[in-house]
C-alpha positions in Angstrom: -29.3 192.6 91.8 -29.5 188.9 90.2 -29.8 188.1 86.4 -32.9 186.8 85.0 -33.1 182.9 84.4 -34.7 181.1 82.1 -35.8 177.7 82.4 -33.0 176.1 80.6 -29.1 175.6 81.2 -26.6 174.6 78.7 -23.9 171.9 79.7 -20.6 171.5 77.9 -19.0 168.1 78.8 -15.6 167.0 77.7 -13.8 163.6 78.2 -10.1 163.2 77.5 -7.6 160.4 78.4 -4.4 162.7 78.4 -2.1 159.9 78.7 0.2 161.6 81.7 0.8 164.5 79.0 1.4 168.4 80.0 -1.3 170.2 78.8 -1.3 172.1 75.5 -0.8 175.8 74.8 -4.4 176.4 73.9 -7.6 174.6 74.5 -9.9 177.4 73.1 -11.3 175.3 70.3 -11.8 172.1 72.7 -14.1 174.9 75.0 -15.6 176.3 72.4 -14.7 179.7 73.0 -13.7 180.3 69.7 -17.5 180.2 68.4 -19.1 182.0 71.6 -18.5 184.1 74.1 -18.8 182.0 77.4 -22.7 181.7 77.2 -22.8 178.0 78.6 -23.9 178.0 81.9 -21.5 174.6 83.2 -18.5 172.8 81.9 -17.7 169.5 83.3 -14.4 168.4 82.1 -13.2 164.6 82.9 -9.5 163.8 82.3 -8.1 160.5 82.6 -4.5 159.4 83.0 -3.5 162.9 84.5 0.2 162.5 85.5 -0.1 160.5 88.7 3.5 160.1 90.1 4.1 160.2 93.5 5.9 163.4 93.5 3.4 165.0 91.2 0.5 164.1 93.4 2.1 165.7 96.6 2.7 168.6 94.5 -0.9 169.0 93.4 -2.1 168.4 96.7 -0.5 171.7 98.0 -0.7 173.3 94.6 -3.7 173.3 91.8 -2.4 171.0 88.9 -1.5 172.1 85.4 -4.8 171.1 83.8 -7.0 172.6 86.4 -4.9 176.1 86.2 -5.2 175.9 82.4 -8.9 175.5 82.6 -9.3 178.0 85.2 -7.0 180.4 83.4 -9.2 179.9 80.0 -12.6 180.2 82.0 -12.4 182.5 85.0 -12.2 185.5 82.5 -15.9 184.7 81.4 -17.1 184.4 85.2 -16.6 180.5 85.9 -16.2 179.4 89.3 -14.6 175.7 89.8 -15.6 172.6 91.7 -13.3 169.9 91.3 -12.3 166.4 92.7 -9.3 164.2 92.0 -8.2 160.4 92.5 -5.0 159.7 91.2 -5.1 159.8 87.5 -8.8 160.9 87.3 -9.9 164.5 87.6 -13.3 165.9 87.4 -13.6 169.7 87.1 -17.1 171.4 87.6 -17.3 175.0 86.3 -20.2 177.1 86.8 -21.5 180.9 86.2 -20.7 182.7 89.5 -24.5 183.7 89.1 -25.7 180.2 89.3 -23.8 179.4 92.6 -26.7 180.2 94.8 -29.0 177.6 93.1 -26.1 175.0 93.0 -27.1 173.2 96.3 -25.6 169.8 98.1 -22.9 169.7 95.8 -20.7 166.6 97.1 -18.0 164.3 95.4 -17.0 160.7 95.8 -14.5 158.5 94.4 -13.9 154.6 93.7 -10.9 153.2 93.0 -11.2 149.7 91.0 -7.4 149.2 89.9 -5.7 146.5 91.4 -8.8 145.4 93.3 -9.8 148.6 94.5 -6.1 149.7 96.1 -4.9 151.8 93.3 -6.7 154.7 91.7 -5.4 154.6 88.3 -8.9 153.0 87.2 -12.1 153.5 88.7 -14.8 156.6 88.7 -15.0 160.1 90.4 -18.5 161.5 90.8 -20.0 165.2 91.4 -23.7 165.3 92.5 -25.4 168.4 92.9 -29.1 169.9 92.8 -29.6 172.4 90.2 -32.2 175.0 90.4 -33.9 172.3 92.6 -33.2 169.2 90.1 -30.5 166.6 91.1 -27.9 166.2 88.6 -24.9 163.7 89.0 -21.8 163.5 86.8 -19.3 160.3 86.7 -16.2 160.5 85.1 -14.6 156.9 84.8 -11.6 154.8 83.4 -12.8 151.4 83.0 -10.1 148.4 82.4 -8.4 148.2 78.9 -8.0 145.4 76.7 -10.4 143.2 73.9 -11.1 140.8 76.4 -12.1 142.7 79.3 -15.9 144.0 78.2 -17.6 141.7 80.9 -15.0 143.2 83.8 -15.6 146.8 82.5 -19.6 146.4 83.0 -18.6 144.9 86.4 -16.7 147.9 87.4 -19.1 150.3 86.2 -21.9 148.6 88.1 -19.4 148.6 91.2 -18.7 152.4 90.6 -22.7 152.8 91.0 -23.1 150.8 94.1 -20.3 152.4 96.0 -21.0 155.8 95.5 -23.5 156.9 97.8 -24.2 160.6 98.8 -25.8 162.0 101.8 -29.5 163.2 101.5 -32.5 161.7 101.1 -33.4 163.2 97.6 -30.8 161.1 95.8 -28.5 159.0 97.8 -27.4 156.8 94.9 -26.2 157.9 91.3 -29.1 156.5 89.5 -31.4 158.3 92.0 -30.6 161.6 90.6 -33.0 163.1 88.1 -30.1 163.5 85.3 -26.9 161.3 85.4 -24.0 161.8 82.8 -21.8 159.1 82.6 -18.6 159.8 80.5 -14.9 158.9 80.3 -12.4 156.4 78.8 -14.8 153.7 79.1 -12.6 151.5 77.1 -15.1 149.5 75.2 -13.6 148.0 71.8 -15.0 146.7 68.3 -15.5 143.0 68.4 -14.8 140.4 65.6 -13.3 142.6 62.8 -9.5 142.6 62.3 -7.6 145.8 62.3 -7.5 146.1 58.3 -11.2 145.8 58.3 -11.6 148.4 60.8 -9.5 151.0 59.0 -10.7 150.1 55.8 -14.5 151.1 57.1 -12.8 154.5 58.8 -11.3 155.5 55.7 -14.5 155.0 53.7 -16.6 156.8 56.5 -18.7 153.4 57.0 -19.3 153.4 60.5 -22.4 151.7 60.8 -20.4 148.5 60.1 -18.3 149.2 63.0 -21.0 150.3 65.4 -22.8 147.0 65.3 -19.6 145.5 66.6 -19.0 148.0 69.3 -18.9 146.5 72.7 -20.7 149.0 74.6 -23.6 149.5 72.0 -23.9 145.6 71.9 -24.0 145.8 76.0 -27.1 147.9 75.9 -29.2 145.4 74.9 -28.2 142.8 77.6 -26.9 144.8 80.3 -29.6 146.0 82.8 -27.5 148.4 84.4 -27.3 150.4 81.1 -31.1 150.7 80.9 -32.2 154.1 80.4 -28.7 155.4 79.2 -28.9 157.3 76.1 -25.8 158.3 73.6 -25.9 160.5 70.6 -24.8 159.2 67.2 -21.2 158.4 66.8 -20.6 160.4 63.7 -16.4 160.8 64.3 -13.9 158.6 63.8 -12.8 155.8 66.6 -10.7 158.2 69.0 -8.3 155.6 70.0 -5.3 154.6 69.6 -3.2 157.1 67.6 0.8 157.6 67.6 1.2 160.5 70.1 1.7 163.6 68.1 0.0 162.7 64.8 -3.4 161.8 63.4 -2.3 158.2 62.5 -3.9 155.1 63.9 -1.1 152.9 66.0 1.9 151.8 64.0 3.6 150.3 66.8 4.3 146.7 67.2 1.1 146.0 69.3 -0.9 147.6 66.4 -4.2 148.4 68.7 -7.3 148.3 66.7 -9.2 151.3 66.7 -11.8 151.9 68.8 -14.7 154.5 70.4 -13.0 154.2 73.9 -14.0 157.6 74.7 -17.7 158.2 75.2 -20.5 160.5 76.8 -23.7 159.0 78.1 -26.7 160.5 79.9 -29.6 159.1 81.7 -33.0 160.6 83.1 -34.7 158.9 86.0 -37.6 157.0 84.5 -36.8 158.4 81.1 -39.4 158.4 78.0 -38.4 159.6 74.5 -39.8 163.3 73.8 -42.1 163.8 70.8 -39.4 163.6 67.8 -39.5 166.1 64.9 -36.8 166.9 62.6 -35.8 169.8 65.0 -36.1 168.0 68.3 -34.2 164.8 67.2 -32.2 163.9 70.5 -34.6 165.2 73.0 -35.5 163.2 76.0 -37.9 163.9 78.6 -38.0 162.4 82.2 -41.4 161.6 83.5 -40.9 162.2 87.3 -39.0 165.4 87.0 -40.3 167.4 84.2 -36.7 167.5 82.8 -35.9 167.3 79.1 -32.5 166.8 77.6 -31.4 167.8 74.3 -27.8 167.2 72.9 -26.7 169.7 70.3 -23.5 168.3 69.6 -21.2 165.2 69.9 -17.9 165.2 68.5 -14.1 164.7 68.7 -11.3 167.1 68.2 -8.6 165.8 66.1 -6.3 168.6 66.3 -4.8 167.6 69.7 -2.2 165.2 69.5 -0.6 165.2 72.7 -2.1 161.8 73.8 -2.9 158.5 72.3 -6.7 159.5 72.6 -8.6 162.3 71.1 -10.7 164.4 73.4 -14.5 164.1 72.8 -17.1 166.9 73.9 -20.9 167.4 73.7 -23.1 170.2 74.4 -26.5 169.6 75.8 -29.5 172.0 77.2 -31.4 171.1 80.1 -35.1 172.4 80.2 -36.7 172.0 83.4 -39.3 174.1 85.7 -37.0 175.8 88.1 -38.1 175.0 91.3 -35.6 177.3 93.0 -35.2 180.6 91.5 -34.5 183.3 94.7 -31.7 183.0 96.4 -31.7 182.3 100.2 -29.5 185.3 100.8 -29.6 188.4 98.7 -26.5 190.6 99.0 -26.8 194.4 98.7 -23.4 196.5 98.2 -22.6 199.8 97.0 -21.4 199.8 92.7 -18.2 201.5 94.0 -16.1 201.3 97.2 -14.0 204.4 97.2 -13.4 204.5 100.9 -13.7 202.1 104.0 -17.2 203.9 104.6 -18.6 202.5 101.3 -17.5 199.0 102.3 -20.9 197.9 103.5 -22.7 194.8 103.1 -26.6 194.5 103.5 -28.0 191.3 103.2 -31.7 189.8 103.5 -32.4 186.0 104.3 -35.3 184.3 103.1 -37.7 183.1 105.8 -36.8 179.6 105.4 -33.0 180.1 105.6 -31.5 178.1 108.5 -28.6 180.7 110.0 -25.3 179.7 111.2 -23.1 181.4 113.5 -20.3 180.2 111.4 -21.6 181.6 108.2 -19.5 184.1 106.6 -19.4 186.7 103.5 -16.2 186.7 101.2 -15.1 189.1 98.8 -13.3 187.8 96.0 -11.6 189.0 92.5 -13.9 188.0 89.6 -10.9 187.1 87.4 -9.0 185.2 90.4 -7.6 182.1 89.0 -6.8 180.6 92.6 -9.0 180.2 95.7 -7.6 183.5 97.5 -10.3 185.5 98.9 -10.8 188.8 100.7 -13.1 188.5 103.5 -14.6 191.5 105.1 -13.3 192.0 108.8 -13.8 194.9 111.3 -12.3 197.6 110.8 -9.8 196.3 108.1 -9.7 193.9 105.4 -7.8 190.9 105.6 -6.8 188.0 103.1 -7.4 184.3 103.8 -7.7 181.3 101.8 -11.1 179.8 100.7 -12.1 176.3 102.5 -15.8 176.7 103.0 -18.6 177.8 101.5 -21.0 180.7 102.6 -23.4 178.6 104.6 -22.0 176.4 107.3 -25.3 174.2 107.5 -25.7 173.8 104.2 -22.2 173.9 102.9 -23.1 176.0 99.9 -22.9 179.3 98.8 -26.4 180.8 99.1 -26.1 184.7 97.9 -23.6 186.2 95.3 -23.6 190.1 94.1 -23.0 191.4 90.5 -19.3 192.5 90.1 -18.4 196.0 91.6 -15.7 198.0 91.8 -13.3 198.3 94.5 -10.8 201.5 94.9 -9.5 201.3 98.5 -5.7 201.7 99.8 -3.8 198.4 99.3 -6.3 197.1 97.0 -5.9 197.4 93.0 -8.7 199.0 90.9 -10.4 195.7 90.1 -14.0 194.2 89.7 -15.2 192.4 92.9 -17.9 190.0 93.9 -19.1 189.2 97.2 
């Protein structure tokens, strides 16, 4: 009852410094849902400067924050499930199609504070790692120090984040041990030497090449060993910082901050080498050790969003690799419709190598549910609880999932459900 899997997955990554603003009414264009129908396999959304006032943090600890709610509201109808982590103003949202869940294993998150010497979480990094069809992937959302003169500090903080974020497991304990790493966020790198008028003139005349030569991140790639192996697509969009809020006009305040590409998305493959290049495959890179190939299809800013002094940036990738895992550890079989309690039967088959725990459980949940409430089967009734564990206690992950089916039992509304 599982869908057929090809040997590739599509990943849509978004980074946005939202400047403590409330979410906009519509993020359809940012998610690319106006040109697609939810065919993307995974969405990775990294936000910086999410409202981190004390009272707001306490509220978000008890309830889902507004940004997560908005993203879930737009994505859950297309069958996406959320895994997230937060460190004060940094938010990392990882969405995946529900039928991929049995093949996303070893999900772990880490946070690293660098603000005020590591005591304050307004700057730093949030990382999420997982095994995807047997290949290790790590996503790192960073907010690095601001201001022109702090380029060296930005590199030091990034290196510190890489060193401090350590995960359990022998396959990939450090960030750079993963088969693929995506690094993104408000990296805060600026444009050296040129004055603000020269920068604005180059932007107005669409002459980005002169600016890219002075871009601090591009310059650091030639001298910083920690950046070895990191790739970035061509920057064909204007600098994404700093705008007057509510406009597409660069800073007109007394500070007159110089425009810069502070918001970036990069990737790295473990032991990488350029793939055979052609006019159709430009931007593709292959990993020597894992058989993984990464192709970037787009890299753009979104000028229509004006709630912040930054513009959001997005990129769409395809990861191609031989699937090391294509059969779930647990296959769950249910009737297509549950019209009575007698229909509410679950048959499951476990793979021989599955390590079962007495704490494993099976949950029943609404396909379009926006929160984490689940219905869990209990004899002889159905009771409602809140999700706080995955299905496998030993592996801390979901190991099987059904396709949607209809439930029509007293006290449950007619709806499509998953187990």
